[in-house]
C-alpha positions as CSV (number, residue, x, y, z in Angstrom):
1,M,96.7,111.9,112.2
2,C,96.0,111.3,108.5
3,F,95.3,115.0,107.9
4,L,98.5,116.1,109.7
5,S,100.6,113.4,107.9
6,S,99.3,114.4,104.5
7,L,99.6,118.1,105.2
8,S,103.2,117.7,106.3
9,I,104.1,115.8,103.2
10,E,102.4,118.4,101.0
11,L,104.1,121.3,102.8
12,T,107.4,119.5,102.6
13,Q,107.0,119.0,98.9
14,A,106.1,122.7,98.4
15,I,109.0,124.0,100.4
16,L,111.5,121.7,98.7
17,S,110.1,122.5,95.3
18,Y,110.3,126.3,96.0
19,A,113.9,126.0,97.2
20,G,114.8,124.1,94.1
21,L,115.9,121.0,96.0
22,I,113.6,118.5,94.2
23,I,111.8,118.5,90.8
24,P,108.9,120.9,91.0
25,R,105.7,119.1,92.1
26,A,102.1,120.3,92.2
27,V,100.8,120.9,95.7
28,D,97.1,120.1,95.6
29,I,94.3,120.1,98.2
30,D,92.8,117.1,96.5
31,D,95.8,114.9,97.6
32,I,95.0,115.9,101.2
33,I,91.3,115.3,100.9
34,M,91.8,111.8,99.3
35,N,94.4,110.7,101.9
36,V,92.1,111.7,104.7
37,L,89.2,109.9,103.1
38,G,91.4,106.9,102.6
39,G,92.4,106.9,106.3
40,V,88.9,107.3,107.4
41,F,87.6,104.4,105.2
42,G,90.6,102.3,106.3
43,Y,89.8,102.9,109.9
44,I,86.2,102.1,109.4
45,I,87.1,98.7,107.7
46,Y,89.7,98.0,110.5
47,S,87.0,98.7,113.2
48,V,84.4,96.4,111.5
49,I,87.0,93.6,111.1
50,L,88.2,94.0,114.7
51,S,84.6,93.9,116.0
52,K,83.8,90.7,114.0
53,L,86.9,89.1,115.4
54,N,86.0,90.0,118.9
55,I,82.5,88.6,118.5
56,F,84.0,85.3,117.3
57,N,86.5,85.1,120.2
58,K,83.8,85.8,122.8
59,A,81.6,83.1,121.3
60,A,84.4,80.5,121.5
61,V,85.0,81.0,125.2
C-alpha cells in the first residue's frame, strides 16, 4: 500500500507538471524508496507496540 500510494502521488505530480497545471516538481525514485521504508518501519513499530499491549492485556485477565 505504501508503494502504490507513493507511486500514484509521484505519477500525479509528473503528469500535472508536464501538463503545466502545477509548478514543475522533480519526480524522484528516492521519494518512493523513503516513503516505502517509512511505511515498513512504521508498521514494525506498530506491530511491536500492539504485541506488547496484547501481552499486558492477557496478563491482567
